[in-house]
Every structure is written in C-alpha cells, then in structure tokens.
N, CA, C and O atoms as CSV, one atom per row, in Angstrom:
chain,resi,resn,atom,element,x,y,z
A,1,MET,N,N,-11.453,-43.605,-43.267
A,1,MET,CA,C,-12.165,-44.406,-44.208
A,1,MET,C,C,-11.631,-44.105,-45.581
A,1,MET,O,O,-11.518,-42.938,-45.956
A,2,LEU,N,N,-11.296,-45.141,-46.351
A,2,LEU,CA,C,-10.834,-44.948,-47.684
A,2,LEU,C,C,-11.937,-44.555,-48.583
A,2,LEU,O,O,-13.044,-45.073,-48.440
A,3,ARG,N,N,-11.714,-43.677,-49.495
A,3,ARG,CA,C,-12.737,-43.234,-50.445
A,3,ARG,C,C,-12.443,-43.531,-51.865
A,3,ARG,O,O,-12.920,-42.836,-52.762
A,4,SER,N,N,-11.655,-44.564,-52.099
A,4,SER,CA,C,-11.280,-44.972,-53.447
A,4,SER,C,C,-12.188,-45.992,-53.987
A,4,SER,O,O,-12.515,-46.964,-53.306
A,5,GLY,N,N,-12.619,-45.802,-55.215
A,5,GLY,CA,C,-13.542,-46.753,-55.828
A,5,GLY,C,C,-12.741,-47.902,-56.524
A,5,GLY,O,O,-13.329,-48.847,-57.050
A,6,SER,N,N,-11.424,-47.794,-56.509
A,6,SER,CA,C,-10.595,-48.787,-57.203
A,6,SER,C,C,-10.233,-49.968,-56.357
A,6,SER,O,O,-9.696,-50.930,-56.906
A,7,ILE,N,N,-10.479,-49.985,-55.059
A,7,ILE,CA,C,-10.149,-51.058,-54.163
A,7,ILE,C,C,-11.199,-52.138,-54.250
A,7,ILE,O,O,-12.382,-51.869,-54.042
A,8,GLN,N,N,-10.788,-53.367,-54.556
A,8,GLN,CA,C,-11.672,-54.491,-54.647
A,8,GLN,C,C,-11.486,-55.418,-53.457
A,8,GLN,O,O,-10.352,-55.723,-53.086
A,9,ALA,N,N,-12.572,-55.869,-52.855
A,9,ALA,CA,C,-12.461,-56.790,-51.701
A,9,ALA,C,C,-12.139,-58.186,-52.230
A,9,ALA,O,O,-12.668,-58.634,-53.247
A,10,LYS,N,N,-11.273,-58.834,-51.516
A,10,LYS,CA,C,-10.962,-60.237,-51.851
A,10,LYS,C,C,-12.119,-61.120,-51.412
A,10,LYS,O,O,-12.679,-60.908,-50.336
A,11,PRO,N,N,-12.497,-62.124,-52.239
A,11,PRO,CA,C,-13.635,-62.989,-51.934
A,11,PRO,C,C,-13.476,-63.660,-50.509
A,11,PRO,O,O,-14.461,-63.760,-49.777
A,12,GLU,N,N,-12.327,-64.082,-50.149
A,12,GLU,CA,C,-12.217,-64.784,-48.870
A,12,GLU,C,C,-12.435,-63.761,-47.710
A,12,GLU,O,O,-12.968,-64.137,-46.666
A,13,ILE,N,N,-12.030,-62.483,-47.883
A,13,ILE,CA,C,-12.270,-61.508,-46.843
A,13,ILE,C,C,-13.763,-61.234,-46.800
A,13,ILE,O,O,-14.350,-61.164,-45.721
A,14,GLY,N,N,-14.386,-61.077,-47.971
A,14,GLY,CA,C,-15.844,-60.849,-47.953
A,14,GLY,C,C,-16.586,-61.942,-47.246
A,14,GLY,O,O,-17.497,-61.664,-46.466
A,15,ARG,N,N,-16.212,-63.220,-47.502
A,15,ARG,CA,C,-16.895,-64.308,-46.809
A,15,ARG,C,C,-16.675,-64.219,-45.312
A,15,ARG,O,O,-17.593,-64.450,-44.524
A,16,LEU,N,N,-15.426,-63.874,-44.914
A,16,LEU,CA,C,-15.093,-63.793,-43.442
A,16,LEU,C,C,-16.016,-62.687,-42.823
A,16,LEU,O,O,-16.629,-62.916,-41.781
A,17,VAL,N,N,-16.106,-61.532,-43.451
A,17,VAL,CA,C,-16.921,-60.445,-42.937
A,17,VAL,C,C,-18.388,-60.902,-42.835
A,17,VAL,O,O,-19.046,-60.654,-41.825
A,18,ASP,N,N,-18.892,-61.564,-43.876
A,18,ASP,CA,C,-20.266,-62.102,-43.837
A,18,ASP,C,C,-20.448,-63.088,-42.626
A,18,ASP,O,O,-21.451,-63.016,-41.915
A,19,GLU,N,N,-19.494,-63.972,-42.419
A,19,GLU,CA,C,-19.588,-64.917,-41.340
A,19,GLU,C,C,-19.608,-64.179,-39.986
A,19,GLU,O,O,-20.448,-64.472,-39.135
A,20,LEU,N,N,-18.700,-63.242,-39.794
A,20,LEU,CA,C,-18.637,-62.488,-38.540
A,20,LEU,C,C,-19.928,-61.683,-38.315
A,20,LEU,O,O,-20.439,-61.628,-37.197
A,21,THR,N,N,-20.429,-61.086,-39.339
A,21,THR,CA,C,-21.713,-60.289,-39.234
A,21,THR,C,C,-22.836,-61.177,-38.900
A,21,THR,O,O,-23.642,-60.806,-38.046
A,22,LYS,N,N,-22.980,-62.388,-39.527
A,22,LYS,CA,C,-24.056,-63.316,-39.174
A,22,LYS,C,C,-23.949,-63.776,-37.769
A,22,LYS,O,O,-24.960,-63.881,-37.074
A,23,GLU,N,N,-22.701,-64.070,-37.299
A,23,GLU,CA,C,-22.486,-64.537,-35.963
A,23,GLU,C,C,-22.941,-63.478,-34.953
A,23,GLU,O,O,-23.564,-63.803,-33.943
A,24,GLU,N,N,-22.640,-62.269,-35.221
A,24,GLU,CA,C,-23.017,-61.110,-34.315
A,24,GLU,C,C,-24.560,-60.928,-34.283
A,24,GLU,O,O,-25.139,-60.667,-33.228
A,25,LYS,N,N,-25.208,-61.073,-35.461
A,25,LYS,CA,C,-26.663,-60.995,-35.538
A,25,LYS,C,C,-27.319,-62.077,-34.691
A,25,LYS,O,O,-28.277,-61.808,-33.965
A,26,GLU,N,N,-26.792,-63.329,-34.787
A,26,GLU,CA,C,-27.348,-64.442,-34.098
A,26,GLU,C,C,-27.159,-64.201,-32.575
A,26,GLU,O,O,-28.065,-64.457,-31.782
A,27,PHE,N,N,-25.964,-63.703,-32.189
A,27,PHE,CA,C,-25.746,-63.448,-30.772
A,27,PHE,C,C,-26.734,-62.433,-30.275
A,27,PHE,O,O,-27.348,-62.628,-29.226
A,28,ASP,N,N,-26.910,-61.310,-31.032
A,28,ASP,CA,C,-27.892,-60.251,-30.653
A,28,ASP,C,C,-29.319,-60.799,-30.554
A,28,ASP,O,O,-30.097,-60.315,-29.732
A,29,ARG,N,N,-29.687,-61.803,-31.376
A,29,ARG,CA,C,-31.035,-62.312,-31.401
A,29,ARG,C,C,-31.317,-62.987,-30.046
A,29,ARG,O,O,-32.477,-63.035,-29.635
A,30,THR,N,N,-30.300,-63.508,-29.340
A,30,THR,CA,C,-30.537,-64.222,-28.085
A,30,THR,C,C,-30.707,-63.315,-26.898
A,30,THR,O,O,-31.085,-63.767,-25.817
A,31,GLU,N,N,-30.420,-61.976,-27.089
A,31,GLU,CA,C,-30.527,-61.039,-25.975
A,31,GLU,C,C,-31.996,-60.635,-25.851
A,31,GLU,O,O,-32.704,-60.487,-26.847
A,32,SER,N,N,-32.424,-60.465,-24.629
A,32,SER,CA,C,-33.775,-59.934,-24.345
A,32,SER,C,C,-33.720,-58.452,-24.150
A,32,SER,O,O,-33.171,-57.977,-23.156
A,33,ARG,N,N,-34.280,-57.700,-25.083
A,33,ARG,CA,C,-34.165,-56.282,-25.047
A,33,ARG,C,C,-35.526,-55.629,-24.823
A,33,ARG,O,O,-36.517,-55.997,-25.453
A,34,SER,N,N,-35.557,-54.631,-23.892
A,34,SER,CA,C,-36.836,-53.906,-23.651
A,34,SER,C,C,-36.897,-52.604,-24.498
A,34,SER,O,O,-37.955,-51.984,-24.601
A,35,ALA,N,N,-35.745,-52.193,-25.107
A,35,ALA,CA,C,-35.774,-50.960,-25.892
A,35,ALA,C,C,-34.882,-51.134,-27.141
A,35,ALA,O,O,-33.950,-51.938,-27.129
A,36,HIS,N,N,-35.156,-50.414,-28.163
A,36,HIS,CA,C,-34.282,-50.474,-29.380
A,36,HIS,C,C,-32.877,-50.003,-29.002
A,36,HIS,O,O,-32.731,-48.990,-28.319
A,37,ARG,N,N,-31.890,-50.693,-29.418
A,37,ARG,CA,C,-30.442,-50.335,-29.166
A,37,ARG,C,C,-29.842,-49.829,-30.453
A,37,ARG,O,O,-30.189,-50.252,-31.555
A,38,THR,N,N,-28.897,-48.874,-30.256
A,38,THR,CA,C,-28.156,-48.332,-31.342
A,38,THR,C,C,-26.647,-48.636,-31.081
A,38,THR,O,O,-26.150,-48.522,-29.960
A,39,SER,N,N,-25.969,-49.018,-32.153
A,39,SER,CA,C,-24.554,-49.276,-31.982
A,39,SER,C,C,-23.834,-48.028,-31.543
A,39,SER,O,O,-24.089,-46.948,-32.077
A,40,LEU,N,N,-22.939,-48.149,-30.582
A,40,LEU,CA,C,-22.160,-47.034,-30.038
A,40,LEU,C,C,-20.865,-47.564,-29.459
A,40,LEU,O,O,-20.888,-48.345,-28.508
A,41,VAL,N,N,-19.751,-47.159,-30.007
A,41,VAL,CA,C,-18.436,-47.616,-29.484
A,41,VAL,C,C,-17.803,-46.423,-28.844
A,41,VAL,O,O,-17.482,-45.453,-29.530
A,42,ARG,N,N,-17.606,-46.464,-27.501
A,42,ARG,CA,C,-16.968,-45.424,-26.739
A,42,ARG,C,C,-16.206,-46.046,-25.628
A,42,ARG,O,O,-16.584,-47.130,-25.184
A,43,ALA,N,N,-15.169,-45.450,-25.149
A,43,ALA,CA,C,-14.448,-45.911,-23.971
A,43,ALA,C,C,-15.362,-45.580,-22.726
A,43,ALA,O,O,-15.952,-44.506,-22.606
A,44,VAL,N,N,-15.418,-46.585,-21.835
A,44,VAL,CA,C,-16.221,-46.460,-20.637
A,44,VAL,C,C,-15.370,-46.908,-19.437
A,44,VAL,O,O,-14.698,-47.938,-19.476
A,45,GLU,N,N,-15.421,-46.125,-18.410
A,45,GLU,CA,C,-14.766,-46.462,-17.097
A,45,GLU,C,C,-15.837,-46.852,-16.114
A,45,GLU,O,O,-16.781,-46.091,-15.899
A,46,ILE,N,N,-15.715,-48.053,-15.493
A,46,ILE,CA,C,-16.697,-48.534,-14.578
A,46,ILE,C,C,-16.135,-48.316,-13.152
A,46,ILE,O,O,-15.132,-48.929,-12.786
A,47,ASP,N,N,-16.746,-47.488,-12.392
A,47,ASP,CA,C,-16.313,-47.192,-11.027
A,47,ASP,C,C,-17.246,-47.853,-10.021
A,47,ASP,O,O,-18.320,-47.331,-9.722
A,48,ILE,N,N,-16.820,-49.034,-9.489
A,48,ILE,CA,C,-17.571,-49.726,-8.457
A,48,ILE,C,C,-17.050,-49.325,-7.113
A,48,ILE,O,O,-15.853,-49.460,-6.865
A,49,ARG,N,N,-17.912,-48.823,-6.207
A,49,ARG,CA,C,-17.534,-48.213,-4.938
A,49,ARG,C,C,-16.509,-49.084,-4.104
A,49,ARG,O,O,-15.490,-48.578,-3.635
A,50,ASP,N,N,-16.830,-50.404,-3.945
A,50,ASP,CA,C,-16.032,-51.230,-3.072
A,50,ASP,C,C,-14.856,-51.951,-3.764
A,50,ASP,O,O,-14.145,-52.763,-3.171
A,51,LEU,N,N,-14.694,-51.598,-5.075
A,51,LEU,CA,C,-13.566,-52.218,-5.802
A,51,LEU,C,C,-12.371,-51.337,-5.734
A,51,LEU,O,O,-12.500,-50.118,-5.849
A,52,GLU,N,N,-11.199,-51.907,-5.549
A,52,GLU,CA,C,-9.998,-51.116,-5.427
A,52,GLU,C,C,-9.518,-50.423,-6.682
A,52,GLU,O,O,-8.742,-49.470,-6.623
A,53,HIS,N,N,-9.984,-50.906,-7.810
A,53,HIS,CA,C,-9.588,-50.307,-9.090
A,53,HIS,C,C,-10.857,-50.157,-9.997
A,53,HIS,O,O,-11.859,-50.853,-9.833
A,54,ASN,N,N,-10.749,-49.244,-10.919
A,54,ASN,CA,C,-11.821,-49.135,-11.891
A,54,ASN,C,C,-11.658,-50.080,-13.028
A,54,ASN,O,O,-10.528,-50.455,-13.338
A,55,ILE,N,N,-12.713,-50.489,-13.672
A,55,ILE,CA,C,-12.634,-51.419,-14.823
A,55,ILE,C,C,-12.824,-50.625,-16.076
A,55,ILE,O,O,-13.778,-49.857,-16.204
A,56,ASP,N,N,-11.889,-50.813,-17.031
A,56,ASP,CA,C,-12.056,-50.150,-18.270
A,56,ASP,C,C,-12.768,-51.056,-19.274
A,56,ASP,O,O,-12.628,-52.279,-19.232
A,57,GLY,N,N,-13.506,-50.459,-20.144
A,57,GLY,CA,C,-14.234,-51.222,-21.206
A,57,GLY,C,C,-14.646,-50.339,-22.329
A,57,GLY,O,O,-14.220,-49.189,-22.432
A,58,PHE,N,N,-15.485,-50.884,-23.178
A,58,PHE,CA,C,-16.034,-50.145,-24.314
A,58,PHE,C,C,-17.482,-50.441,-24.424
A,58,PHE,O,O,-17.916,-51.559,-24.148
A,59,SER,N,N,-18.264,-49.440,-24.832
A,59,SER,CA,C,-19.632,-49.667,-25.108
A,59,SER,C,C,-19.796,-50.440,-26.377
A,59,SER,O,O,-18.937,-50.398,-27.259
A,60,ARG,N,N,-20.918,-51.164,-26.479
A,60,ARG,CA,C,-21.194,-51.870,-27.717
A,60,ARG,C,C,-22.497,-51.383,-28.368
A,60,ARG,O,O,-22.625,-51.310,-29.590
A,61,ASN,N,N,-23.460,-51.052,-27.486
A,61,ASN,CA,C,-24.676,-50.426,-27.932
A,61,ASN,C,C,-25.339,-49.683,-26.761
A,61,ASN,O,O,-24.981,-49.841,-25.594
A,62,ILE,N,N,-26.300,-48.885,-27.139
A,62,ILE,CA,C,-26.920,-48.035,-26.084
A,62,ILE,C,C,-28.399,-47.762,-26.439
A,62,ILE,O,O,-28.777,-47.748,-27.611
A,63,SER,N,N,-29.191,-47.555,-25.436
A,63,SER,CA,C,-30.576,-47.134,-25.602
A,63,SER,C,C,-30.915,-46.122,-24.501
A,63,SER,O,O,-30.052,-45.749,-23.707
A,64,ALA,N,N,-32.165,-45.687,-24.463
A,64,ALA,CA,C,-32.554,-44.750,-23.425
A,64,ALA,C,C,-32.635,-45.473,-22.076
A,64,ALA,O,O,-32.635,-44.819,-21.033
A,65,THR,N,N,-32.700,-46.751,-22.076
A,65,THR,CA,C,-32.757,-47.483,-20.720
A,65,THR,C,C,-31.450,-48.094,-20.308
A,65,THR,O,O,-31.274,-48.427,-19.136
A,66,GLY,N,N,-30.519,-48.257,-21.234
A,66,GLY,CA,C,-29.275,-48.919,-20.723
A,66,GLY,C,C,-28.167,-48.975,-21.802
A,66,GLY,O,O,-28.249,-48.370,-22.871
A,67,ILE,N,N,-27.161,-49.726,-21.446
A,67,ILE,CA,C,-25.952,-49.810,-22.317
A,67,ILE,C,C,-25.343,-51.211,-22.254
A,67,ILE,O,O,-25.377,-51.868,-21.214
A,68,GLY,N,N,-24.793,-51.649,-23.365
A,68,GLY,CA,C,-24.036,-52.906,-23.427
A,68,GLY,C,C,-22.571,-52.611,-23.421
A,68,GLY,O,O,-22.090,-51.798,-24.210
A,69,LEU,N,N,-21.842,-53.271,-22.528
A,69,LEU,CA,C,-20.388,-53.016,-22.409
A,69,LEU,C,C,-19.586,-54.276,-22.667
A,69,LEU,O,O,-20.044,-55.392,-22.419
A,70,ILE,N,N,-18.381,-54.074,-23.168
A,70,ILE,CA,C,-17.377,-55.185,-23.243
A,70,ILE,C,C,-16.251,-54.851,-22.368
A,70,ILE,O,O,-15.701,-53.753,-22.459
A,71,THR,N,N,-15.852,-55.803,-21.464
A,71,THR,CA,C,-14.820,-55.605,-20.509
A,71,THR,C,C,-13.881,-56.853,-20.501
A,71,THR,O,O,-14.220,-57.923,-21.007
A,72,GLY,N,N,-12.725,-56.654,-19.915
A,72,GLY,CA,C,-11.771,-57.753,-19.805
A,72,GLY,C,C,-11.931,-58.578,-18.555
A,72,GLY,O,O,-11.186,-59.534,-18.338
A,73,GLU,N,N,-12.873,-58.230,-17.747
A,73,GLU,CA,C,-13.184,-58.979,-16.539
A,73,GLU,C,C,-14.665,-59.007,-16.277
A,73,GLU,O,O,-15.388,-58.082,-16.647
A,74,PRO,N,N,-15.144,-60.120,-15.609
A,74,PRO,CA,C,-16.578,-60.150,-15.368
A,74,PRO,C,C,-17.104,-59.144,-14.397
A,74,PRO,O,O,-16.341,-58.632,-13.578
A,75,ILE,N,N,-18.339,-58.844,-14.449
A,75,ILE,CA,C,-19.038,-57.901,-13.514
A,75,ILE,C,C,-20.142,-58.711,-12.874
A,75,ILE,O,O,-20.895,-59.387,-13.575
A,76,THR,N,N,-20.257,-58.660,-11.553
A,76,THR,CA,C,-21.293,-59.365,-10.794
A,76,THR,C,C,-22.570,-58.741,-11.081
A,76,THR,O,O,-22.653,-57.514,-11.045
A,77,GLU,N,N,-23.639,-59.509,-11.380
A,77,GLU,CA,C,-24.982,-59.019,-11.570
A,77,GLU,C,C,-25.440,-58.252,-10.327
A,77,GLU,O,O,-25.070,-58.592,-9.204
A,78,LYS,N,N,-26.212,-57.260,-10.536
A,78,LYS,CA,C,-26.811,-56.360,-9.532
A,78,LYS,C,C,-25.750,-55.356,-8.981
A,78,LYS,O,O,-26.058,-54.568,-8.087
A,79,THR,N,N,-24.526,-55.390,-9.512
A,79,THR,CA,C,-23.500,-54.376,-9.130
A,79,THR,C,C,-23.955,-52.970,-9.557
A,79,THR,O,O,-24.374,-52.781,-10.700
A,80,VAL,N,N,-23.879,-52.008,-8.670
A,80,VAL,CA,C,-24.186,-50.645,-8.955
A,80,VAL,C,C,-22.912,-49.856,-9.126
A,80,VAL,O,O,-22.028,-49.911,-8.271
A,81,ALA,N,N,-22.804,-49.130,-10.202
A,81,ALA,CA,C,-21.520,-48.430,-10.469
A,81,ALA,C,C,-21.788,-47.117,-11.194
A,81,ALA,O,O,-22.879,-46.890,-11.717
A,82,THR,N,N,-20.816,-46.295,-11.214
A,82,THR,CA,C,-20.864,-45.082,-12.070
A,82,THR,C,C,-20.096,-45.423,-13.354
A,82,THR,O,O,-18.901,-45.714,-13.312
A,83,LEU,N,N,-20.803,-45.381,-14.503
A,83,LEU,CA,C,-20.175,-45.551,-15.786
A,83,LEU,C,C,-19.823,-44.142,-16.308
A,83,LEU,O,O,-20.676,-43.268,-16.456
A,84,THR,N,N,-18.527,-43.980,-16.574
A,84,THR,CA,C,-18.060,-42.718,-17.175
A,84,THR,C,C,-17.875,-42.974,-18.613
A,84,THR,O,O,-16.975,-43.718,-19.004
A,85,ILE,N,N,-18.712,-42.373,-19.433
A,85,ILE,CA,C,-18.724,-42.547,-20.887
A,85,ILE,C,C,-17.970,-41.473,-21.566
A,85,ILE,O,O,-18.284,-40.301,-21.357
A,86,SER,N,N,-16.974,-41.788,-22.383
A,86,SER,CA,C,-16.225,-40.779,-23.131
A,86,SER,C,C,-17.046,-40.130,-24.166
A,86,SER,O,O,-17.838,-40.811,-24.818
A,87,ARG,N,N,-16.911,-38.791,-24.378
A,87,ARG,CA,C,-17.574,-38.100,-25.399
A,87,ARG,C,C,-16.551,-37.718,-26.471
A,87,ARG,O,O,-15.356,-37.648,-26.185
A,88,LEU,N,N,-16.995,-37.476,-27.670
A,88,LEU,CA,C,-16.110,-37.148,-28.777
A,88,LEU,C,C,-15.360,-35.847,-28.633
A,88,LEU,O,O,-14.271,-35.685,-29.182
A,89,LYS,N,N,-15.925,-34.944,-27.914
A,89,LYS,CA,C,-15.223,-33.621,-27.719
A,89,LYS,C,C,-14.237,-33.625,-26.571
A,89,LYS,O,O,-13.725,-32.570,-26.194
A,90,GLY,N,N,-13.956,-34.805,-26.000
A,90,GLY,CA,C,-12.997,-34.911,-24.930
A,90,GLY,C,C,-13.557,-34.868,-23.535
A,90,GLY,O,O,-12.819,-35.093,-22.576
A,91,SER,N,N,-14.852,-34.584,-23.381
A,91,SER,CA,C,-15.448,-34.589,-22.075
A,91,SER,C,C,-16.044,-35.990,-21.810
A,91,SER,O,O,-15.994,-36.890,-22.649
A,92,THR,N,N,-16.590,-36.112,-20.635
A,92,THR,CA,C,-17.174,-37.430,-20.228
A,92,THR,C,C,-18.533,-37.186,-19.576
A,92,THR,O,O,-18.820,-36.076,-19.127
A,93,THR,N,N,-19.343,-38.192,-19.527
A,93,THR,CA,C,-20.660,-38.205,-18.829
A,93,THR,C,C,-20.686,-39.336,-17.917
A,93,THR,O,O,-20.338,-40.450,-18.307
A,94,GLY,N,N,-21.101,-39.106,-16.650
A,94,GLY,CA,C,-21.238,-40.168,-15.662
A,94,GLY,C,C,-22.688,-40.570,-15.507
A,94,GLY,O,O,-23.579,-39.727,-15.409
A,95,VAL,N,N,-22.912,-41.889,-15.486
A,95,VAL,CA,C,-24.282,-42.369,-15.316
A,95,VAL,C,C,-24.286,-43.484,-14.272
A,95,VAL,O,O,-23.605,-44.496,-14.437
A,96,LEU,N,N,-25.047,-43.297,-13.208
A,96,LEU,CA,C,-25.226,-44.344,-12.185
A,96,LEU,C,C,-26.027,-45.412,-12.877
A,96,LEU,O,O,-27.042,-45.126,-13.513
A,97,SER,N,N,-25.575,-46.651,-12.757
A,97,SER,CA,C,-26.131,-47.772,-13.487
A,97,SER,C,C,-26.056,-49.097,-12.721
A,97,SER,O,O,-25.243,-49.224,-11.805
A,98,GLU,N,N,-26.890,-50.091,-13.077
A,98,GLU,CA,C,-26.861,-51.383,-12.439
A,98,GLU,C,C,-26.565,-52.425,-13.477
A,98,GLU,O,O,-27.166,-52.403,-14.551
A,99,CYS,N,N,-25.641,-53.360,-13.194
A,99,CYS,CA,C,-25.368,-54.477,-14.075
A,99,CYS,C,C,-26.497,-55.471,-13.952
A,99,CYS,O,O,-26.757,-55.984,-12.864
A,100,ARG,N,N,-27.175,-55.751,-15.060
A,100,ARG,CA,C,-28.311,-56.706,-15.031
A,100,ARG,C,C,-27.901,-58.112,-15.408
A,100,ARG,O,O,-28.516,-59.083,-14.970
A,101,TRP,N,N,-26.836,-58.227,-16.240
A,101,TRP,CA,C,-26.301,-59.548,-16.579
A,101,TRP,C,C,-24.879,-59.414,-17.088
A,101,TRP,O,O,-24.463,-58.325,-17.484
A,102,CYS,N,N,-24.125,-60.514,-17.083
A,102,CYS,CA,C,-22.813,-60.545,-17.634
A,102,CYS,C,C,-22.547,-61.975,-18.138
A,102,CYS,O,O,-22.910,-62.942,-17.469
A,103,LYS,N,N,-21.925,-62.108,-19.295
A,103,LYS,CA,C,-21.612,-63.408,-19.825
A,103,LYS,C,C,-20.348,-63.345,-20.668
A,103,LYS,O,O,-19.994,-62.280,-21.173
A,104,PRO,N,N,-19.643,-64.508,-20.832
A,104,PRO,CA,C,-18.472,-64.475,-21.653
A,104,PRO,C,C,-18.774,-64.011,-23.113
A,104,PRO,O,O,-19.846,-64.243,-23.672
A,105,TYR,N,N,-17.795,-63.375,-23.647
A,105,TYR,CA,C,-17.911,-62.862,-24.997
A,105,TYR,C,C,-16.593,-63.125,-25.703
A,105,TYR,O,O,-15.703,-62.274,-25.729
A,106,GLY,N,N,-16.483,-64.310,-26.273
A,106,GLY,CA,C,-15.174,-64.772,-26.797
A,106,GLY,C,C,-14.327,-65.371,-25.733
A,106,GLY,O,O,-14.835,-65.773,-24.687
A,107,GLU,N,N,-13.054,-65.443,-25.967
A,107,GLU,CA,C,-12.161,-66.128,-25.010
A,107,GLU,C,C,-11.755,-65.255,-23.833
A,107,GLU,O,O,-11.681,-65.792,-22.727
A,108,LYS,N,N,-11.492,-63.994,-23.960
A,108,LYS,CA,C,-10.939,-63.197,-22.876
A,108,LYS,C,C,-11.759,-61.981,-22.536
A,108,LYS,O,O,-11.289,-61.072,-21.853
A,109,TRP,N,N,-13.013,-61.964,-23.024
A,109,TRP,CA,C,-13.836,-60.767,-22.822
A,109,TRP,C,C,-15.172,-61.103,-22.247
A,109,TRP,O,O,-15.587,-62.261,-22.265
A,110,PHE,N,N,-15.849,-60.123,-21.740
A,110,PHE,CA,C,-17.146,-60.318,-21.096
A,110,PHE,C,C,-18.069,-59.175,-21.625
A,110,PHE,O,O,-17.663,-58.019,-21.747
A,111,LEU,N,N,-19.321,-59.569,-21.927
A,111,LEU,CA,C,-20.295,-58.648,-22.310
A,111,LEU,C,C,-21.313,-58.497,-21.180
A,111,LEU,O,O,-21.805,-59.483,-20.632
A,112,SER,N,N,-21.609,-57.277,-20.855
A,112,SER,CA,C,-22.601,-57.057,-19.746
A,112,SER,C,C,-23.620,-56.068,-20.174
A,112,SER,O,O,-23.327,-55.202,-20.998
A,113,GLY,N,N,-24.838,-56.160,-19.637
A,113,GLY,CA,C,-25.938,-55.286,-19.900
A,113,GLY,C,C,-26.233,-54.461,-18.633
A,113,GLY,O,O,-26.387,-55.001,-17.538
A,114,TRP,N,N,-26.303,-53.183,-18.817
A,114,TRP,CA,C,-26.453,-52.243,-17.677
A,114,TRP,C,C,-27.793,-51.452,-17.821
A,114,TRP,O,O,-28.154,-51.010,-18.911
A,115,LEU,N,N,-28.479,-51.301,-16.727
A,115,LEU,CA,C,-29.687,-50.474,-16.697
A,115,LEU,C,C,-29.277,-49.070,-16.107
A,115,LEU,O,O,-28.666,-48.968,-15.044
A,116,PHE,N,N,-29.658,-48.007,-16.872
A,116,PHE,CA,C,-29.375,-46.694,-16.405
A,116,PHE,C,C,-30.293,-46.336,-15.273
A,116,PHE,O,O,-31.492,-46.607,-15.342
A,117,ILE,N,N,-29.728,-45.691,-14.158
A,117,ILE,CA,C,-30.509,-45.251,-13.052
A,117,ILE,C,C,-30.664,-43.734,-13.093
A,117,ILE,O,O,-31.778,-43.210,-13.066
A,118,SER,N,N,-29.526,-43.034,-13.160
A,118,SER,CA,C,-29.570,-41.528,-13.234
A,118,SER,C,C,-28.266,-40.968,-13.713
A,118,SER,O,O,-27.206,-41.573,-13.559
A,119,VAL,N,N,-28.367,-39.777,-14.311
A,119,VAL,CA,C,-27.166,-39.096,-14.734
A,119,VAL,C,C,-26.518,-38.429,-13.491
A,119,VAL,O,O,-27.158,-37.741,-12.696
A,120,LYS,N,N,-25.199,-38.692,-13.397
A,120,LYS,CA,C,-24.440,-38.057,-12.344
A,120,LYS,C,C,-24.115,-36.595,-12.729
A,120,LYS,O,O,-23.484,-36.344,-13.755
A,121,ARG,N,N,-24.525,-35.705,-11.946
A,121,ARG,CA,C,-24.341,-34.253,-12.233
A,121,ARG,C,C,-22.959,-33.849,-11.797
A,121,ARG,O,O,-22.509,-34.269,-10.731
A,122,ALA,N,N,-22.297,-33.082,-12.547
A,122,ALA,CA,C,-20.940,-32.552,-12.217
A,122,ALA,C,C,-21.230,-31.501,-11.009
A,122,ALA,O,O,-22.245,-30.804,-10.987
A,123,PRO,N,N,-20.287,-31.469,-10.070
A,123,PRO,CA,C,-20.493,-30.479,-8.957
A,123,PRO,C,C,-20.539,-29.060,-9.512
A,123,PRO,O,O,-19.810,-28.714,-10.442
A,124,LEU,N,N,-21.391,-28.266,-8.935
A,124,LEU,CA,C,-21.474,-26.831,-9.362
A,124,LEU,C,C,-20.242,-26.067,-8.883
A,124,LEU,O,O,-19.796,-26.284,-7.756
A,125,SER,N,N,-19.701,-25.214,-9.672
A,125,SER,CA,C,-18.580,-24.409,-9.287
A,125,SER,C,C,-19.078,-23.362,-8.292
A,125,SER,O,O,-20.217,-22.900,-8.349
A,126,ARG,N,N,-18.186,-23.015,-7.395
A,126,ARG,CA,C,-18.585,-21.967,-6.321
A,126,ARG,C,C,-18.724,-20.609,-6.970
A,126,ARG,O,O,-17.872,-20.166,-7.740
A,127,ARG,N,N,-19.800,-19.977,-6.642
A,127,ARG,CA,C,-20.000,-18.577,-7.143
A,127,ARG,C,C,-19.262,-17.617,-6.232
A,127,ARG,O,O,-19.162,-17.804,-5.019
A,128,ARG,N,N,-18.753,-16.586,-6.872
A,128,ARG,CA,C,-18.039,-15.547,-6.094
A,128,ARG,C,C,-18.840,-14.412,-5.817
A,128,ARG,O,O,-18.375,-13.469,-5.177
C-alpha cells in the first residue's frame, strides 16, 4: 500500500471505483444471508471426493456459518467437499462443507455459497 499523501486520484478512476463498489453492494443485497459476513480473500482448494481433480478458487467472504467462494467452474448444489483454506502463516485449515448455491459471477467465474459442517482435524502424530 502506498503511503504518500501526494498522489491524487484521477476523476475518471474515482468514478469507475464508485461504479464497481455500487455494483458489488447491489449484488450483495440480493443474497440471502443468515449471518453477518466479513470480507476475506484467501486461496481455497475444493476437494470433491468423486471429482478427478480439485477445484481452485478464492474466498470472497466468511462467517461462522459459511463462506462465499469464487471459482472458474460451477459447483453443483448440495455437493459436499473439503475446503482447504490457506492461512497467512503458510498453513491451511480444512473444513467439511456443503455447496448451497452457485451462480455466474461475470463472464468466466462462478460465485458459490458454502455451509460449514465441521473442521477437519489433522491426523495425530504417532507417539513414541
């Protein structure tokens, strides 16, 4: 992040940012939410048991009940998968989750809403 007070925003860029922000707020207003969501952008890997490959995506927002993801391919509603969420310290957290809905998000992306089921615990190391 730049910390210089001498940089001035160009008016056309300011208008574009305002338009994009308003568009996003309108999109969010159409979602039915059961809990307050907080913006969170993290890499997420979706591991669906019967799928031959994992799906990579990014989180958009998160709450205690679920997470919103952006992916490059659609996810079938009611799909159960392990979501591996990247942590800032280089570790990951796995959460068993169910896709509740999925819809197009722009031209080549999909937005999906996931309900958290349970945290996947890492296997315990063997004691000697």
